[in-house]
NUMARVEX-983823 format. One record per residue: residue in one letter; x, z, y of N, C-alpha, C, CB in turn. Coordinates in steps of 0.02 Angstrom, whole numbers, padded with zeros to 5 digits, always signed. Each point is the difference from the previous one (the first is absolute). Glycine has a CB too. Example, Ala and Ser with C-alpha at 12.3 -4.5 7.8 and 13.67 -1.06 7.14 Angstrom:
BEGIN
A+00660+00390-00284-00045+00000+00059+00045+00000+00060-00095+00062-00059/S+00077-00098+00112+00042+00003+00059-00039+00037+00055+00059-00108-00032/
# end
This chain:
BEGIN
M+00053+00001-00059-00050+00013+00064+00044-00007+00075-00081+00094-00082/R+00049-00158+00104+00051+00006+00069-00003+00064+00031-00013-00116+00029/P+00041+00138+00014+00019+00027+00042-00074+00028+00048+00127-00074-00021/R-00117+00014+00059-00057+00019+00041-00066-00010-00052+00062-00039+00126/N-00073+00025-00180-00068+00007-00041+00002+00073-00022-00009-00126-00046/R+00064+00153+00022+00017+00072-00015-00048+00047+00066+00147-00036-00060/I-00120+00021+00111-00015+00047+00065-00068-00002-00004+00096-00023+00082/I-00130-00052-00071-00090-00001+00021-00025+00039-00052-00022-00121+00052/F+00054+00117-00131-00052+00033-00060+00018+00077+00006+00000-00109-00097/G+00063+00141+00130-00004+00065+00015-00041+00028+00040+00085-00011-00023/I-00093-00054+00085-00042+00058+00045-00076-00010-00032+00077-00006+00130/C-00102-00043-00166-00076-00026-00018-00008+00084-00072+00010-00205+00025/L+00054+00201-00043+00003+00079-00054-00034+00059+00045+00132-00025-00066/A-00089+00005+00091+00006+00103+00056-00059-00011+00031+00138+00035+00053/L-00176-00082-00012-00083-00010+00011-00028+00029-00028-00004-00082+00017/A+00000+00044-00091-00034+00006-00062-00018+00088-00014+00071-00125-00046/V-00004+00141+00026+00021+00082-00005-00053+00034+00049+00142-00015-00021/F-00101+00002+00058-00037+00047+00074-00078-00013+00012+00117-00015+00072/S-00151-00026-00064-00059-00019+00001-00048+00023-00058+00054-00087+00064/F-00039+00085-00135-00041+00001-00037-00022+00075+00002+00042-00105-00060/P+00013+00164+00042-00029+00090+00029-00057-00013+00047+00124+00066+00008/A-00116-00096+00060-00040+00002+00048-00076-00034-00022+00114-00001+00078/L-00102-00076-00106-00065-00016-00006-00034+00030-00061+00028-00099+00062/A-00011+00139-00109-00025+00041-00047-00022+00067+00020+00066-00063-00068/Q-00048+00080+00132-00009+00054+00019-00052-00013+00050+00110+00045-00031/E-00128-00092+00050-00049-00046+00039-00070+00001-00001+00079-00060-00015/D-00069+00012-00086-00051+00002-00045-00034+00055-00029+00051-00083-00012/L+00009+00144-00007-00028+00065-00004-00025+00017+00040+00055+00025-00050/M-00045+00007+00121-00062+00013+00047-00057-00024+00006+00066+00018+00043/D-00077-00098-00066-00038-00044-00005-00064+00033-00049+00104-00094+00026/M-00059+00112-00069-00031+00009-00067-00054+00079+00005+00128-00072-00070/L-00081+00106+00129-00025+00083+00008-00046+00009+00046+00102+00042-00023/E-00099-00093+00070-00050-00006+00062-00059-00032-00040+00087-00020+00110/S-00083-00038-00144-00047-00014-00030-00066+00046-00057+00100-00087+00034/E-00039+00138-00069-00040+00052-00042-00031+00046+00063+00085+00002-00124/T-00052+00021+00153-00002+00062+00058-00085-00029+00021+00166+00024+00064/R-00176-00088-00053-00062-00019+00045-00039-00008-00046+00041-00052+00094/K-00028+00040-00170-00061+00014-00035-00022+00085-00029+00029-00134-00031/D+00016+00160+00043-00006+00077-00038-00035+00020+00066+00117+00033-00094/A-00117-00039+00166-00018+00006+00076-00074-00040+00001+00139-00001+00054/A-00161-00036-00085-00055-00054-00001-00049+00058-00021+00058-00134-00036/P-00134+00161+00051-00051+00043-00024-00017-00054-00034-00034+00092+00079/D-00011-00045-00140-00030-00027-00051-00080+00025+00026+00112+00002-00103/F-00114-00043+00150-00083+00014+00001-00059+00009-00043+00036-00048+00069/A-00086+00057-00061-00043+00002-00030-00058-00061+00031+00045+00130-00032/T-00061-00169-00030-00048-00042+00044-00090+00002-00046+00134-00101+00051/A-00170+00065-00001-00063-00019-00047-00006+00062-00017+00011-00117-00047/T-00032+00177+00079-00037+00055-00008-00077-00002-00026+00082+00031+00085/F-00095-00068-00027-00067-00026-00012-00011-00071+00026-00039+00117+00005/K-00008-00153-00037-00011-00054+00007-00007-00065+00055-00025+00074-00078/T-00004-00019+00125+00000-00013+00064+00009+00031+00028-00042-00048-00005/T+00013+00032+00097+00001+00058+00054-00038+00047+00002+00031-00064+00055/R-00076+00066-00099-00077+00041-00015+00003+00020-00074-00079-00075+00085/I+00058+00128-00067-00023+00030-00075-00057-00021-00015+00050+00096+00006/I-00096-00062+00049-00074-00041-00015-00022-00007+00053-00036+00037-00095/N+00020-00005+00146-00029+00029+00046+00048+00011+00060-00074+00045-00085/G+00126-00015+00045+00045+00036+00071+00072-00035-00019-00065+00142+00021/H+00121-00137+00020+00052-00027-00007+00056+00029-00064-00035-00025+00130/S+00073-00032-00137+00038+00030-00056+00079-00001+00017-00094-00039-00087/V+00132+00064+00059+00056+00012+00041+00040-00068-00018+00001+00143+00001/E-00027-00200+00013+00022-00054-00025+00002-00034+00070-00045+00004-00129/N+00101-00043+00139-00023-00035+00088-00011-00107-00024+00122+00128+00112/V-00124-00151-00074-00015-00082+00000+00073-00003-00001-00120-00043+00071/A+00148-00016-00074+00078-00024-00009+00014-00021+00056+00004-00033-00108/S+00043+00032+00152+00015-00013+00049-00024-00100+00008+00102+00132-00007/G-00108-00130+00072-00034-00077-00001-00043-00025-00035+00078-00019+00024/V-00119+00070-00065-00078-00007-00040-00038+00016+00038+00018+00024-00100/L-00072-00094+00082-00074+00029+00045-00032+00017-00064-00024-00082+00120/D-00040+00145-00144-00046-00007-00018-00059+00018+00007+00069-00014-00036/L-00102-00026+00011-00071-00033+00020-00038+00045-00043+00025-00133+00024/R-00083+00188-00015-00005+00041-00046-00085-00002+00016+00135+00072-00011/I-00188-00076-00051-00064-00016+00009-00038+00051-00023+00020-00109-00003/S-00034+00155+00026-00030+00040-00053-00101+00018+00007+00154+00059+00000/H-00168-00050-00052-00087+00008-00018-00021+00058-00019-00006-00100-00037/R-00036+00143+00070-00050+00050-00045-00074-00035+00000+00066+00121+00037/F-00087-00108-00104-00059+00005-00004-00050+00066+00003+00047-00093-00050/G-00107+00079+00073-00054+00065+00001+00017+00055-00059-00103-00085+00044/F+00059+00126-00042+00041+00052-00068-00059-00027-00056+00058+00145+00072/I-00023-00137-00123-00023-00021-00068-00056+00041-00027+00112-00037-00022/N-00137+00109+00050-00046+00026-00023-00055-00019+00029+00063+00076-00031/G-00087-00134+00064-00030-00025+00058-00056-00046-00059+00118-00001+00124/G-00108+00011-00184-00006-00043-00068-00032-00081+00014-00026+00127-00071/A-00031-00154+00021+00022-00061+00003-00055-00044+00067+00049+00014-00153/Y-00077+00034+00166-00032-00028+00061+00064-00018+00054-00122+00077-00020/E+00181-00071+00039+00048+00000+00052+00064-00058-00043-00037+00151+00065/L+00014-00143-00123+00046-00028-00051+00076+00018+00005-00082-00092-00002/F+00047+00174-00003+00065+00057-00020+00042-00028+00048-00003+00030-00134/G-00024-00019+00186+00059-00009+00080+00004-00075+00024+00095+00097-00041/L-00086-00131+00012+00010-00078+00010-00014-00023+00057-00023-00017-00099/D-00061+00036+00096-00019-00034+00073+00001+00035+00060-00067-00059-00059/Q+00118+00105+00064+00022+00033+00073+00093-00022-00018-00120+00136+00026/A+00142-00148+00036+00079-00004-00027+00034+00006+00076-00010-00093-00125/T+00048+00129+00124+00064+00001+00092+00081-00027-00040-00061+00158+00094/M+00068-00186-00051+00088-00015+00010+00026+00016+00041+00002-00072-00036/R+00086+00056+00030+00034+00029+00053+00049-00062-00011-00022+00146+00007/L+00051-00184+00050+00031-00059-00003+00051+00021+00025-00077-00077+00004/G+00157+00081-00053+00055+00025+00045+00067-00040-00020-00056+00124+00012/L+00092-00134+00076+00085-00015-00038+00048+00044+00027-00011-00125-00012/D+00039+00142-00050+00077+00025+00010+00061-00028+00008-00046+00058-00049/Y+00092-00032+00101+00051-00041-00009+00087+00036+00010-00106-00093+00042/G+00138+00082-00098+00050+00039-00013+00053-00030+00093-00015+00008-00193/L+00042+00037+00214+00037-00004+00064+00078+00006-00026-00102+00057+00081/N+00120-00018-00137+00062-00007-00027-00017+00044-00067+00082-00017+00119/K-00030+00048-00165-00006+00023-00041-00036+00053-00032+00068-00055+00032/R-00053+00093+00056-00049+00072+00004-00066-00009+00045+00112+00077-00009/W-00104-00103+00025-00082-00004+00059-00012-00053-00016+00009+00056+00109/M-00094-00060-00100-00053-00009-00002-00045-00007+00033+00036+00028-00053/I-00094-00067+00088-00055-00004+00022-00046-00032-00013+00049+00027+00052/G-00118+00019-00024-00038-00054-00027-00072+00021+00043+00070-00022-00135/V-00136-00041+00125-00054+00007+00033-00063-00034-00035+00076+00009+00100/G-00114+00031-00091-00067-00023-00042-00077+00015+00038+00078+00031-00115/R-00136-00076+00071-00060+00011+00058-00056+00023-00068+00028-00113+00129/S-00052+00150-00123-00057+00021-00047-00057-00017+00023+00051+00083-00038/T-00112-00105-00028-00050+00008+00026-00041+00066+00006+00015-00105-00030/Y+00008+00152+00002-00012+00071-00002+00008+00028+00070+00039+00006-00119/Q-00104+00002+00163+00007+00019+00049+00049-00040+00065-00034+00094-00088/K+00020-00143+00077+00040-00072+00040+00082+00036+00002-00122-00060+00105/Q+00159+00099-00141+00059+00030+00018+00052-00062+00002-00034+00123-00052/F+00091-00111+00104+00067-00023+00011+00040+00053-00018-00025-00076+00086/D+00081+00049-00118+00050+00061-00014+00045-00049+00013-00039+00095-00090/G+00098-00062+00106+00090-00002-00029+00040+00061+00006+00010-00115+00039/F+00040+00091-00082+00059+00056-00028+00054-00028+00012-00051+00048-00089/T+00096+00011+00079+00087-00024+00000+00029+00032-00071+00024+00010+00150/K+00021-00019-00192+00011+00051-00031+00059-00014-00032-00108+00034-00004/F+00162+00025+00021+00076-00002-00041+00042+00034-00030-00005-00046+00054/K+00022+00024-00098+00041+00025-00051+00048+00053+00025-00011-00107-00057/L+00023+00168+00059+00062+00041+00003+00028+00031-00043-00030+00007+00076/L+00020-00015-00136+00038+00030-00052-00038-00055-00083+00018+00160+00087/R+00041-00199-00129-00009-00019-00054+00003+00015-00032+00006-00038+00018/Q-00033+00043-00108+00023+00059-00040+00065-00057-00037-00139+00102-00025/A+00189-00072+00020+00048-00035-00038+00054+00047-00059-00010-00083+00118/K+00027+00062-00166+00039+00033-00037+00077+00031+00021-00075-00070-00068/G+00086+00122+00055+00033+00053+00045-00004+00016+00060+00053-00020-00059/G-00108+00004+00109-00023-00004+00071-00067+00045+00000+00053-00126+00025/S-00090+00094+00019-00083+00050+00013-00017-00036-00069-00054+00015+00158/P+00024+00045-00171-00042+00019-00061-00076-00049+00009+00059+00144-00009/I-00066-00141+00089-00095-00029-00003+00025-00050+00053-00112+00119-00018/T+00059-00139+00013-00004-00065+00078-00051+00021+00052+00016-00113-00076/V+00010+00119+00137-00056+00046+00049-00013-00073+00066+00066+00173-00019/N-00136-00189+00025-00025-00027+00050-00047+00034+00069+00017-00075-00101/A+00002+00056+00142-00021+00032+00058-00067-00063+00014+00139+00072+00051/V-00203-00059-00032-00063-00022+00003-00032+00005+00059-00001+00020-00100/G-00013-00094+00176-00038+00042+00056-00052-00060+00001+00099+00082+00082/T-00170-00060-00066-00043-00045-00011-00058+00018+00074+00028-00007-00160/M-00031-00060+00183-00058+00035+00049-00065-00069-00002+00105+00087+00105/M-00177-00042-00121-00072-00029+00002-00029+00004+00045-00010+00015-00081/Y-00035-00069+00074-00032-00006+00070-00090-00028-00023+00144-00042+00081/K-00162+00067-00082-00092-00005-00021-00042-00031+00050+00003+00108-00059/S-00001-00169+00045-00024-00065+00057-00077+00005+00000+00101-00096-00027/L-00148+00124-00009-00071+00016+00009-00037+00010+00054+00025+00035-00078/K-00074-00057+00099-00013+00039+00077-00040+00030-00002+00026-00060+00061/F-00016+00128-00014-00018+00061+00011-00074+00007-00019+00090+00010+00086/E-00097+00046-00117-00070+00030-00013-00034+00001+00054+00031+00065-00080/D-00022-00031+00135-00023+00003+00069+00020-00026+00049-00021+00071-00030/P+00010-00131+00056+00047-00030+00045-00021+00020+00070+00023-00098-00078/T-00057+00139+00080-00051+00028+00051+00066+00058+00027-00156-00018-00069/R+00193+00067+00049+00037+00017+00007+00062-00017+00007-00072+00038-00028/D+00136+00006+00085+00056-00015-00003+00037-00006-00058-00017+00037+00090/N+00035-00091-00133+00044-00048-00059+00080+00006+00032-00110-00109-00033/Y+00156+00133-00018+00073-00035+00025+00033-00029-00075+00030+00098+00118/M-00005-00128-00094+00040-00058-00067+00013+00052-00023+00059-00111+00030/T-00013+00170-00012+00046+00043-00031-00030+00048-00034+00073-00021+00076/S-00143+00016-00101-00047+00028-00051-00012-00011-00057-00033+00010+00069/N+00062-00093-00063-00004-00025-00068+00053-00018-00018-00094-00029+00005/V+00163+00058+00025+00049-00001-00039+00053+00041-00032-00035-00071+00050/F+00055+00058-00108+00047+00047-00046+00030-00001-00019-00032+00023-00015/Y+00088+00036-00018+00070-00017-00018+00009+00041-00062+00047-00025+00120/S+00005+00004-00165+00015+00033-00052+00069+00004-00019-00104-00027-00026/G+00133+00070+00020+00076-00009-00023+00018+00048-00076+00035-00017+00149/Q+00005-00025-00195+00010+00019-00058+00094+00018-00013-00130-00080-00032/L+00130+00103-00009+00046-00014-00047-00010-00007-00070+00050+00047+00077/L-00010-00097-00099-00014-00025-00067+00063+00016-00041-00080-00093+00042/L+00072+00150-00109+00065+00020-00026-00015-00012-00081+00036+00096+00103/G+00012-00155-00114-00012-00041-00049+00056+00026-00051-00054-00103+00074/R+00054+00096-00134+00033-00002-00070-00012-00076-00052-00025+00145+00011/K+00085-00155-00025-00008-00036-00070+00029+00036-00043-00001-00102+00036/F-00030+00134-00095+00001+00038-00041+00051-00033-00075-00126+00048+00070/S+00091-00104-00064+00017-00048-00073-00024-00084+00016-00034+00119-00095/E+00059-00156+00048-00062-00076+00022-00039-00010+00006+00022-00033-00023/G-00069+00091-00011-00087-00012-00001-00041+00071+00048+00008-00068-00151/I+00043+00105+00162-00022+00068+00036+00013+00012+00059+00009+00041-00085/S-00051-00064+00157+00033+00044+00065-00062+00041+00037+00102-00100+00028/L-00086+00144+00006-00053+00037+00019+00029+00011+00071-00048+00054-00118/Q-00017-00047+00185+00017-00005+00068-00038+00075+00015+00007-00151+00029/F+00014+00172+00020-00042+00047+00057+00000-00034+00087+00048+00122-00085/M-00097-00089+00095-00019-00021+00067-00022+00050+00068-00033-00091-00082/P+00052+00135+00086-00034+00040+00073-00001-00025+00016+00012+00067+00027/T-00094-00077+00033-00023-00027+00030-00020+00032+00056-00012-00057-00084/V+00013+00030+00160-00045+00040+00042-00030-00072+00032+00071+00135+00025/I-00135-00108+00015-00043-00075+00021-00050+00055+00061-00014-00111-00153/H+00033+00054+00214-00016+00038+00043-00045-00028+00034+00089+00049-00003/Y-00143-00011+00015-00054-00051+00062-00019+00038+00073-00071-00056-00113/N+00066+00003+00128-00010+00006+00087-00080+00037+00021+00080-00133+00018/L-00098+00089-00056-00086+00054+00003-00025+00007-00102-00076-00085+00167/V+00063+00141-00168-00040+00004-00066-00074+00011+00020+00102+00052-00070/P-00114-00053+00006-00082-00018-00012-00046+00062+00019+00029-00081-00106/G-00002+00130+00077-00042+00072+00006+00035+00021+00058-00031+00038-00125/A+00017+00031+00133+00021+00058+00069+00053+00024-00047-00122+00051+00082/L+00102-00034-00146+00051+00050-00026+00071-00039-00054-00124+00101+00004/D+00095-00161+00003+00067-00036-00042+00064+00001+00046-00079-00090-00068/P+00119+00108+00037+00079-00004+00013+00008-00078+00026+00044+00096-00104/N+00015-00101+00160+00020-00068+00014+00058-00014-00038-00045+00001+00109/D+00063+00048-00154+00054-00022-00043-00008+00010-00078+00068+00025+00100/V-00059-00066-00161-00031+00016-00046+00069-00017-00026-00138-00012+00006/F+00138+00059-00062+00082+00032-00032-00018-00032-00077+00034+00148+00078/A+00001-00214-00123-00023+00013-00057+00066-00009-00060-00128-00039+00053/I+00139+00046-00105+00038-00019-00041-00003-00026-00045+00024+00051+00035/G+00008-00117-00047-00027-00041-00049+00066+00001-00060-00087-00082+00096/A+00054+00047-00158+00049-00009-00056-00034-00067-00030+00040+00137-00028/G+00001-00171+00024+00008-00057-00064+00052-00017-00033-00065-00041+00047/G+00043-00001-00101+00044-00019-00060-00016-00079-00022-00001+00134-00043/R+00045-00146+00021-00002-00077-00076+00026+00024-00052+00026-00107+00061/V-00072+00071-00094+00044+00001-00078-00013-00057-00018-00008+00110-00045/K+00060-00162+00025+00016-00044-00011-00021-00029-00077+00078+00037+00097/L-00140-00075-00120-00025-00023-00038+00047-00034-00035-00092+00008+00055/S+00104-00068-00024+00044-00057-00019+00041-00040+00048-00080-00004-00078/K+00113-00055+00074+00047-00034+00056-00039+00022+00060+00049-00111-00063/R-00098+00071+00035-00049-00022+00067-00053+00037+00027+00017-00095-00039/I-00024+00155-00004-00052+00035+00004-00019+00068+00008-00001-00082-00043/S-00006+00111+00094+00002+00089+00007-00079+00000+00019+00142+00043+00057/I-00137+00055-00089-00062+00024+00042+00031+00050+00043-00095-00016-00089/N+00031+00028+00124+00046+00035+00087-00061+00052+00000+00066-00122+00101/A-00061+00179-00085-00020+00068+00042-00004-00001+00042+00028+00049-00038/E-00064-00004+00086+00014+00042+00075-00043+00019+00039+00076-00049+00007/Y-00067+00116+00010-00052+00053+00016+00039+00019+00076-00045+00054-00144/Y-00012-00041+00180+00010+00024+00050-00022+00088+00027-00005-00138+00004/Y+00012+00194-00025-00015+00047+00027-00010+00042+00080+00038-00026-00111/Q-00101+00026+00125-00007+00023+00079+00005+00077-00006-00083-00101+00048/L+00139+00130-00011+00002+00070+00026-00055+00030+00000+00076-00023+00059/P-00106+00057-00077-00063+00047+00019-00037+00012+00081+00064+00059-00101/D+00000-00038+00140-00028+00013+00067+00010-00067+00034+00026+00130+00006/Y+00022-00171-00026+00013-00066+00038-00037-00063-00026+00113+00047+00023/H-00188-00037-00034-00025-00071-00020-00067-00001+00038+00058-00012-00126/L-00097-00054+00128-00050+00004+00045-00061+00012-00059+00056-00082+00114/S-00101+00138-00097-00045+00012-00028-00045-00077-00015+00016+00133+00053/G-00043-00122-00140-00033-00042-00042+00042-00052-00012-00102+00031+00036/T+00146+00000-00050+00053-00092-00035+00027+00029-00063+00067-00068+00125/E-00038+00034-00159+00033+00009-00064+00055-00004-00022-00072-00021-00010/N+00118+00026-00039+00073-00020+00005-00009-00062-00041+00068+00118+00011/S-00031-00169+00005+00023-00057-00026+00029-00026-00063+00002+00016+00095/L-00050-00046-00142+00027-00010-00048+00014-00072-00046-00041+00112+00023/A+00091-00117-00040-00026-00086+00000+00066-00016-00073-00041-00047+00183/I+00002+00016-00212+00032-00037-00073+00010-00075-00016-00052+00092-00041/G+00117-00113+00023+00000-00063+00007+00061-00066-00047-00053+00071+00122/F+00042-00100-00119+00062-00054-00041+00033-00063+00024-00060+00034-00087/D+00111-00023+00095+00041-00065+00025+00015-00048-00036+00041+00057+00057/I-00042-00129-00059+00014-00047-00022+00029-00060+00027-00068+00055-00049/E+00140-00041+00043+00043-00050+00012+00008-00069-00013+00030+00087-00003/T-00068-00155+00027-00009-00070-00014+00061-00018+00019-00117-00021+00014/G+00181-00011-00011+00033-00027+00045+00017+00025+00075-00044-00074-00076/G+00014+00028+00125+00030+00019+00074-00089+00058+00006+00106-00158+00073/H-00128+00162-00104-00080+00048+00024+00007+00059-00041-00095-00098+00018/V+00086+00166+00023-00032+00053-00040-00060-00001+00011+00080+00065-00003/F-00114-00041-00051-00090-00010+00000+00003+00090-00033-00051-00180-00044/Q+00027+00217+00090-00039+00071+00012-00067-00006-00043+00048+00022+00132/L-00064+00011-00156-00063+00038-00029-00006+00062+00006-00003-00066-00067/N-00052+00094+00091+00007+00077+00013-00086+00035+00001+00133-00022+00086/F-00155+00091-00084-00053+00019-00002+00032+00068+00030-00072-00075-00096/T+00025+00084+00161+00015+00048+00044-00079+00025+00044+00142-00059+00005/N-00147+00134+00022-00045+00005+00027-00009-00012+00065-00005+00053-00078/S+00070-00074+00104-00005-00018+00085-00003-00078+00026+00073+00109+00013/T-00102-00121+00023-00044-00064+00019+00056-00025+00065-00155+00048-00035/G+00187+00007+00089+00042-00066+00020+00058+00012-00019-00055-00034+00091/M+00105+00003-00052+00069-00035-00035+00047+00010+00048-00049-00092-00067/T+00041+00169+00146+00052+00016+00010+00000+00055-00028+00017-00059+00083/E+00067+00077-00023+00006+00077-00035-00074+00038+00022+00151+00014+00016/R-00179-00007+00047-00039+00027+00023-00074+00005-00042+00077-00031+00100/S-00075-00029-00117-00087-00013-00046+00007+00023-00056-00039-00103+00038/F+00102+00105-00072-00016+00014-00069+00031+00087-00021+00010-00156-00029/I+00044+00177+00092+00037+00076-00020-00064+00032+00025+00150-00002+00020/S-00172+00007+00032-00045+00041+00034-00074-00027+00032+00115+00053+00020/E-00142-00107-00062-00070-00024+00019-00025-00009-00077+00022-00068+00130/T+00009+00078-00169-00044-00024-00064-00067+00054-00026+00126-00059-00042/T-00151+00031+00022-00072+00055-00006-00024-00023-00072-00053+00007+00143/G+00086-00055-00177-00048-00009-00076+00049+00052-00047-00052-00155+00005/K+00005+00175-00058+00013+00033-00043+00021-00006-00062-00052+00028+00062/F+00123-00044-00078+00027-00077-00054-00042+00050-00065+00170-00075+00049/F-00178+00137-00081-00014+00028-00054-00084-00003+00012+00124+00075-00022/E-00146-00093+00073-00093-00016-00018-00025-00080-00010-00030+00109+00087/G+00080-00121-00077+00012-00084+00009-00014-00055+00070-00034+00025-00124/D+00066+00031+00156+00017-00050+00064+00074-00034-00003-00076+00079+00077/I+00064-00121-00111+00059-00039-00007-00012-00067+00030+00034+00061-00102/H+00034-00109+00142+00005-00053+00013+00051-00037-00047-00041+00039+00109/F-00015-00099-00122+00049-00043-00029+00054-00056+00029-00090+00028-00067/G+00161-00018+00057+00017-00038+00073+00072-00047-00038-00045+00120+00123/F+00071-00176-00069+00032-00032-00028+00080-00011+00068-00133-00053-00094/T+00187+00041+00065+00024-00025+00080+00053-00050-00039-00010+00123+00106/I+00008-00167-00057+00066-00073-00023+00040+00012+00034-00051-00098-00022/S+00114+00089+00000+00084-00013+00045+00020-00053-00012+00047+00096-00006/R-00037-00138+00059+00027-00049-00001+00078+00011+00033-00124-00056-00004/V+00182+00052+00003+00060-00013+00043+00022-00064+00017+00028+00090-00043/F+00011-00085+00105+00026-00086+00024+00050+00019+00034-00102-00074+00017/T+00154+00055-00013+00077+00000+00006+00008-00043+00070+00036+00004-00142/I-00057+00032+00202+00001-00032+00065+00077-00016+00024-00115+00063+00028/V+00173+00004-00037+00072-00015+00009+00030+00011-00055+00002+00024+00105/K+00019-00079-00149+00062+00000-00062+00061+00050+00027-00022-00140-00040/P+00032+00166-00013+00067+00042+00007+00079-00029+00018-00072+00061-00086/K+00099-00035+00122+00071-00024+00023+00039-00024-00061+00003+00084+00097/A+00001-00061-00146+00018-00006-00081-00015-00069-00005-00032+00119-00053/F-00041-00133+00047-00051-00058-00033+00032-00063+00044-00132+00079-00027/K+00134-00081+00112+00024-00041+00051+00058-00034-00029-00043+00072+00092/E+00094-00005-00102+00063-00024-00012+00006-00031-00053+00038+00073+00054/G-00068-00077-00104+00008-00031-00064-00023-00042-00018+00014+00066-00021/R-00055-00097+00056-00045-00070-00005+00074-00047+00074-00202+00067-00033/E+00223-00017+00090+00023-00040+00020+00064-00030-00029-00065+00046+00077/N+00082+00023-00127+00073-00036-00034-00018-00057-00057+00071+00123+00012/R-00132-00130-00020-00007-00052-00035+00035-00082-00005-00088+00082+00014/
# end
């Protein structure tokens, strides 16, 4: 080998010898960082419930970011109306709702009910997410505003719009115990600007409990109950009880339910239920949910652009 070639070969060999430990160390650091990221990534619980509602009330689930959820809910009359009322099918109330996910934690929604011509709007924020090795429960906060747009019974007196405005606040505490069992508790307060009776409280307090048992991959049975505290409820009202089934069919979730509550807003079903479930005052109802992706996730957009 010529002297010149030996010098070039020696330089290359030296660069290789000194570069190899640095490259090996860099690869090792990349691997360690990758493993650390995997270890640090929380293993969140998913699909605690099938949809954003257990039956009447909210679940700890949120609509995904950029997704619009169209919800159409129906409640028929009392089943104990008998054959003359076609077991309640002669009467019906309906709520049309639109829910939208602003981001992974925050969603909003609006709705219009035929019952008492109510308008409602809510905001829902996920405070904690159940995760393996992290929080044992998922916690959501929900605030709702409702407006009853029925004409005033006595138009001759001074009537104020604020008299028909109502508010509710809830904490949703949920846990997925296994692939097939989930439970949730819902402490709730509902505020009335104007109450029906002189002795009725302006603030109604209730504690709700709900659960879900998965029967198959696409079907689950749900139950929900709201207990009004004895000294903080409207006179002549009953506690809300509901039992139902969730059926998932592609992009739809179809819910069949039986409840003693006529209305479909927090004020209506928690604090103004009058039906007695175990005496046959039961409404059959259903809800259809259809989701639409309005804003595609960033990762999806980047994938399409890189094709």
